[in-house]
C-alpha positions as CSV (number, residue, x, y, z in Angstrom):
1,X,61.4,156.9,147.4
2,X,64.6,156.1,149.0
3,X,67.8,156.5,147.5
4,X,68.8,153.0,147.6
5,X,65.2,151.7,145.5
6,X,66.0,154.1,143.1
7,X,69.5,153.2,142.4
8,X,68.4,149.2,142.1
9,X,66.0,150.2,139.7
10,X,67.9,152.4,137.5
11,X,70.5,149.5,137.3
12,X,67.6,147.1,136.4
13,X,66.6,149.4,133.4
14,X,70.4,149.5,132.4
15,X,70.7,145.7,132.1
16,X,67.6,145.8,130.0
17,X,68.9,148.0,127.7
18,X,72.2,146.2,127.7
19,X,70.2,143.2,126.9
20,X,68.5,144.2,123.8
21,X,71.9,145.1,122.2
22,X,74.0,142.2,123.1
23,X,75.8,139.8,120.4
24,X,74.9,137.1,122.5
25,X,72.2,135.3,124.6
26,X,72.0,137.2,128.0
27,X,71.8,135.7,131.6
28,X,68.3,137.0,132.2
29,X,67.0,135.5,129.5
30,X,66.7,138.3,127.0
31,X,67.9,137.6,122.9
32,X,66.8,140.7,120.6
33,X,70.0,140.5,118.8
34,X,68.5,138.8,115.6
35,X,71.6,136.1,115.4
36,X,71.5,133.9,113.0
37,X,71.6,129.9,113.7
38,X,75.0,128.4,112.4
39,X,74.2,127.2,108.6
40,X,73.1,123.8,108.4
41,X,75.3,121.4,106.8
42,X,74.1,120.7,102.8
43,X,74.9,117.1,101.0
44,X,74.9,116.2,97.3
45,X,76.0,112.9,96.0
46,X,77.3,112.9,92.4
47,X,77.4,110.1,90.1
48,X,80.7,109.9,88.1
49,X,81.1,112.1,84.9
50,X,83.6,110.3,83.7
51,X,85.7,107.0,83.9
52,X,88.2,104.6,82.1
53,X,90.2,101.7,83.0
54,X,94.0,102.8,82.2
55,X,96.5,100.0,81.4
56,X,100.1,101.1,83.3
57,X,103.6,99.3,83.0
58,X,105.6,100.3,86.3
59,X,109.6,99.4,86.2
60,X,109.8,96.3,88.6
61,X,113.0,96.7,90.2
62,X,111.6,98.0,93.1
63,X,109.6,94.9,93.0
64,X,109.9,92.5,95.8
65,X,109.0,89.4,93.9
66,X,110.5,88.6,90.4
67,X,107.5,86.9,88.3
68,X,108.7,84.2,86.4
69,X,106.0,82.0,83.9
70,X,103.0,82.3,81.9
71,X,99.3,82.4,81.5
72,X,96.3,83.8,79.7
73,X,97.1,87.3,81.3
74,X,101.0,87.3,80.8
75,X,104.4,85.9,80.3
76,X,107.0,86.8,82.2
77,X,111.0,86.5,82.7
78,X,113.5,87.5,85.5
79,X,116.8,88.9,85.4
80,X,119.3,88.9,88.2
81,X,123.0,90.1,88.5
82,X,125.6,89.7,91.3
83,X,128.6,92.4,90.8
84,X,131.3,92.6,93.2
85,X,132.2,88.6,92.5
86,X,135.0,87.7,95.4
87,X,138.1,85.8,94.8
88,X,137.6,82.5,93.1
89,X,140.5,81.0,94.2
90,X,139.9,77.4,95.6
91,X,136.4,77.8,94.8
92,X,135.1,73.9,93.5
93,X,131.3,74.8,93.4
94,X,129.2,77.7,92.8
95,X,125.2,77.9,92.9
96,X,122.2,80.3,92.7
97,X,119.5,80.0,95.9
98,X,116.4,81.4,95.3
99,X,113.3,81.1,97.4
100,X,109.8,81.1,96.3
101,X,106.4,82.2,97.8
102,X,102.9,81.0,96.9
103,X,102.4,82.1,93.0
104,X,99.5,81.3,90.6
105,X,98.6,78.2,88.7
106,X,100.0,74.7,88.1
107,X,103.8,73.4,87.9
108,X,106.4,74.9,85.8
109,X,109.8,73.9,84.7
110,X,112.3,76.7,85.6
111,X,114.9,77.3,83.4
112,X,118.5,79.6,83.7
113,X,120.2,81.0,81.5
114,X,123.2,83.2,81.2
115,X,122.7,86.8,79.7
116,X,125.0,88.1,76.7
117,X,126.3,91.7,75.6
118,X,128.3,92.4,78.8
119,X,126.8,94.7,82.2
120,X,125.1,96.9,79.8
121,X,122.8,94.6,78.5
122,X,120.2,95.7,80.7
123,X,119.6,98.0,83.7
124,X,116.8,97.1,86.3
125,X,114.9,100.1,86.2
126,X,114.5,100.1,82.0
127,X,114.1,96.5,81.6
128,X,111.0,96.1,79.5
129,X,109.7,92.7,77.4
130,X,110.9,94.7,73.9
131,X,114.1,95.6,75.1
132,X,115.1,92.0,76.9
133,X,118.7,91.3,76.3
134,X,119.8,88.2,74.3
135,X,120.3,84.8,76.6
136,X,122.8,82.3,76.0
137,X,122.4,79.5,73.6
138,X,122.3,76.6,75.8
139,X,121.0,77.0,79.5
140,X,122.7,76.7,82.4
141,X,120.1,74.6,84.5
142,X,116.7,73.7,84.7
143,X,114.5,72.4,87.4
144,X,111.4,71.0,86.4
145,X,107.9,70.0,88.3
146,X,108.2,73.3,90.1
147,X,105.1,74.2,92.6
148,X,103.4,77.7,92.0
149,X,100.1,77.9,93.4
150,X,99.9,75.0,95.3
151,X,102.5,76.3,98.1
152,X,100.7,77.3,101.0
153,X,100.7,81.1,102.3
154,X,103.4,80.4,104.8
155,X,105.6,78.2,102.8
156,X,108.5,79.5,101.4
157,X,110.5,76.9,98.8
158,X,114.1,76.7,98.5
159,X,115.6,76.1,94.8
160,X,119.5,76.2,94.4
161,X,120.8,75.8,90.8
162,X,124.5,74.7,90.2
163,X,126.6,77.4,87.8
164,X,129.7,76.7,85.7
165,X,132.4,77.6,88.3
166,X,134.1,79.1,84.7
167,X,131.1,81.5,84.3
168,X,131.8,82.9,87.8
169,X,135.8,83.1,87.3
170,X,134.8,85.0,83.5
171,X,132.7,87.4,85.8
172,X,135.7,88.1,88.6
173,X,138.0,88.4,85.4
174,X,136.6,90.9,83.6
175,X,134.0,92.7,85.3
176,X,132.2,94.2,82.0
177,X,131.3,91.1,80.8
178,X,128.9,90.1,83.8
179,X,125.6,90.4,82.3
180,X,124.2,88.4,85.1
181,X,121.7,85.7,84.8
182,X,117.8,85.1,83.5
183,X,115.1,82.8,84.6
184,X,112.3,81.6,82.3
185,X,109.4,79.3,82.5
186,X,107.9,76.3,80.8
187,X,104.3,75.6,81.9
188,X,103.0,72.4,82.8
189,X,99.4,72.4,81.6
190,X,97.1,75.5,82.0
191,X,100.3,77.7,83.3
192,X,101.5,79.2,86.4
193,X,103.8,82.0,87.2
194,X,106.4,81.9,89.9
195,X,106.8,84.4,92.8
196,X,110.6,84.3,93.4
197,X,111.5,86.5,96.4
198,X,113.7,89.7,95.3
199,X,116.4,91.1,96.9
200,X,114.1,94.1,97.9
201,X,112.6,91.8,100.1
202,X,115.1,90.4,102.4
203,X,113.3,87.1,104.4
204,X,113.2,87.2,108.1
205,X,112.3,85.2,111.3
206,X,113.3,85.0,114.9
207,X,116.6,83.2,114.4
208,X,117.8,83.9,110.7
209,X,118.0,86.5,107.9
210,X,117.9,85.4,104.5
211,X,119.9,86.8,101.8
212,X,118.2,86.2,98.5
213,X,118.4,85.7,95.7
214,X,122.2,84.7,96.1
215,X,125.6,83.1,94.7
216,X,127.2,81.0,96.6
217,X,130.8,80.0,96.3
218,X,131.9,76.9,97.8
219,X,135.5,76.1,98.1
220,X,137.6,73.0,98.6
221,X,137.4,73.0,102.6
222,X,133.4,73.6,102.4
223,X,133.3,77.1,103.0
224,X,130.5,79.1,101.6
225,X,131.1,82.4,100.7
226,X,127.5,84.4,99.5
227,X,127.0,87.3,97.3
228,X,123.2,89.1,97.6
229,X,122.0,89.8,94.4
230,X,122.9,93.6,93.3
231,X,119.9,94.3,90.8
232,X,117.2,92.0,89.9
233,X,113.9,92.6,88.1
234,X,111.4,91.1,85.3
235,X,110.3,91.7,82.0
236,X,106.4,91.1,81.5
237,X,104.7,90.9,78.0
238,X,100.8,91.6,78.7
239,X,98.7,89.2,77.3
240,X,95.2,90.7,77.6
241,X,93.0,92.7,75.4
242,X,92.9,96.3,75.7
243,X,90.3,97.8,77.9
244,X,86.5,98.4,75.9
245,X,85.4,102.0,76.1
246,X,82.0,102.0,78.0
247,X,82.5,98.3,79.7
248,X,80.3,98.2,82.9
249,X,83.3,96.4,84.6
250,X,86.9,98.0,85.0
251,X,90.4,96.3,86.6
252,X,92.2,97.5,89.2
253,X,95.1,95.1,89.2
254,X,99.0,94.8,90.1
255,X,101.6,92.2,88.3
256,X,99.8,93.3,84.6
257,X,98.8,96.7,86.4
258,X,95.4,98.4,85.5
259,X,94.0,101.7,86.7
260,X,90.8,103.2,87.1
261,X,90.2,107.1,86.0
262,X,87.8,109.0,87.6
263,X,85.9,112.6,87.7
264,X,83.3,114.0,89.1
265,X,81.7,117.3,87.9
266,X,81.6,119.5,91.4
267,X,80.5,122.9,89.4
268,X,76.9,123.0,91.2
269,X,78.4,123.2,94.3
270,X,79.0,127.0,94.9
271,X,82.9,128.6,95.0
272,X,82.0,129.7,98.1
273,X,81.3,126.5,99.8
274,X,83.3,124.9,102.8
275,X,84.1,121.3,102.1
276,X,83.0,118.8,105.0
277,X,83.9,115.7,103.2
278,X,83.8,114.1,100.1
279,X,84.0,110.5,99.7
280,X,84.5,108.3,96.6
281,X,82.1,104.7,97.2
282,X,83.2,102.2,94.5
283,X,81.2,99.5,94.2
284,X,83.3,95.8,93.3
285,X,83.6,92.1,92.9
286,X,85.4,89.1,91.9
287,X,88.1,90.3,94.3
288,X,91.7,88.1,93.6
289,X,93.8,88.2,96.3
290,X,96.7,86.0,98.2
291,X,95.4,85.6,101.4
292,X,98.6,86.4,103.2
293,X,99.3,89.7,101.1
294,X,97.0,92.6,101.7
295,X,96.1,94.0,98.4
296,X,95.8,97.8,99.2
297,X,94.3,100.6,97.0
298,X,95.2,104.2,96.8
299,X,93.7,107.2,95.6
300,X,95.9,109.6,93.3
301,X,95.6,113.2,91.8
302,X,95.9,113.3,88.3
303,X,98.9,115.8,87.9
304,X,98.5,116.6,84.0
305,X,96.6,115.7,80.9
306,X,98.5,112.2,80.0
307,X,97.4,111.1,83.4
308,X,100.6,111.2,85.3
309,X,99.8,111.1,89.2
310,X,101.1,113.3,92.0
311,X,103.6,111.4,94.2
312,X,101.9,110.8,97.0
313,X,98.4,108.8,97.5
314,X,95.5,111.1,98.8
315,X,93.6,108.1,100.8
316,X,93.9,104.2,101.3
317,X,91.8,101.3,101.6
318,X,92.0,97.8,102.4
319,X,88.4,97.2,102.4
320,X,87.7,95.9,98.9
321,X,84.8,93.1,99.6
322,X,81.8,94.9,98.3
323,X,82.8,98.5,98.3
324,X,85.7,100.4,98.4
325,X,85.6,104.1,100.1
326,X,88.4,107.3,99.8
327,X,88.1,110.5,101.4
328,X,89.4,112.9,99.3
329,X,87.8,116.2,101.0
330,X,90.6,118.5,100.4
331,X,90.9,118.1,96.7
332,X,87.1,118.6,96.5
333,X,87.7,121.9,98.2
334,X,90.4,122.7,95.4
335,X,88.2,122.1,92.7
336,X,85.4,123.9,94.0
337,X,87.3,126.9,94.6
338,X,87.9,126.7,90.5
339,X,91.5,124.9,90.3
340,X,91.5,122.5,87.4
341,X,90.1,119.1,87.9
342,X,91.5,116.3,86.3
343,X,90.2,113.6,88.0
344,X,91.8,111.2,90.4
345,X,93.1,107.5,89.5
346,X,92.5,104.4,91.9
347,X,95.5,101.8,91.7
348,X,97.4,99.3,93.7
349,X,100.2,100.5,95.7
350,X,102.3,97.6,95.0
351,X,101.5,96.9,91.2
352,X,105.0,94.9,90.7
353,X,105.0,92.5,93.5
354,X,102.1,90.2,93.1
355,X,99.2,88.9,90.4
356,X,96.1,90.5,92.4
357,X,93.0,92.6,91.2
358,X,89.7,93.4,91.8
359,X,86.7,94.4,89.4
360,X,85.1,97.8,89.6
361,X,81.5,98.7,88.4
362,X,81.8,101.9,86.3
363,X,79.4,104.5,85.2
364,X,78.3,101.9,82.3
365,X,77.1,99.9,84.7
366,X,72.9,99.0,84.2
367,X,72.4,99.8,87.9
368,X,72.8,103.8,89.1
369,X,73.2,102.3,92.8
370,X,76.5,100.4,91.5
371,X,78.2,103.6,89.5
372,X,81.0,105.3,91.0
373,X,79.5,107.6,92.8
374,X,81.1,111.1,95.3
375,X,79.2,112.3,98.6
376,X,80.4,115.8,99.4
377,X,78.8,118.0,102.5
378,X,79.6,121.2,102.8
379,X,78.7,124.2,104.2
380,X,77.5,127.6,102.9
381,X,78.8,130.8,105.0
382,X,76.2,132.5,107.1
383,X,73.8,135.4,106.1
384,X,74.5,138.9,107.2
385,X,73.4,139.5,111.1
386,X,71.0,142.3,110.2
387,X,69.0,142.1,107.2
388,X,69.9,144.8,104.9
389,X,66.9,147.0,103.1
390,X,67.3,147.6,99.5
């Protein structure tokens, strides 16, 4: 045999031996390494282990609306303060201007009052129905037949209340005496709730920046000086019955805020599992929202046993018609690995600016198909490359 042929035979033999030891499939088509296929995803669907409707009373000082009125769910009164009143020399008229968006129900009578007790009588961040301040014995002004729910979604209604100039001068003379103004409502018929634009929600269009609510001072030359509200909020009395344990439906709502607490038991998933996805599915009904205001829900991790929530939502959902879905894969991974599982709470992102709601089927619903569920997709680690003899 020639030397060249012998060398070729040795090279082929070496390649064959190398192929038998290679980690990956080799170009000659040999794969004798016993390599395992990647693990297939596993999936499990967990029905909720515990759920409960919670009631909340969030502060209203950051609300984009001041709710004033009453219905079968609530009674609410609005409060406004204007600090830094300008010089009142030459002023012969003053008035409060507010703007209304579409609210709920029928017509109401709005009544304006001065607030007693000076600048410490109330603070926007701590105002509640139980600690609302004392109002003047006589009202300052009234507006009858104020439309609420009959307003169109695109309509902004302007209302002016004349104010006594002497009241504004007293605020200028003694800032500590300025306790601001209050708005209450009397319903005409079945009830109505006005949604007044707050100072947190300046109105804009292509040509105009509207400051609202505003205190307006008119001097003898007709010049108008405008002071924007420096603080506003509303106090709310929740008239609803307490949630019933074991009810088949739970509310998630704003205005009269309700939340939905959920806990899922992930203990059957091995601790070494890697969670790919974990999707909460809720079935919904009776969606009650305003057309121009998206009612966005968020899912929040529960931070402690008092059901305080983490500051940032884990996921958001705007699709509420028939079902609501949230992705909580990172949370599920923590719970699988053994971290404390206090559950999650579903709530409105904005709980104070509107009166909107959706009903969610609970774990006590008659049909299991509509009960809250968590679909978990996960991977288990690959087995050893070589079988190990005992």
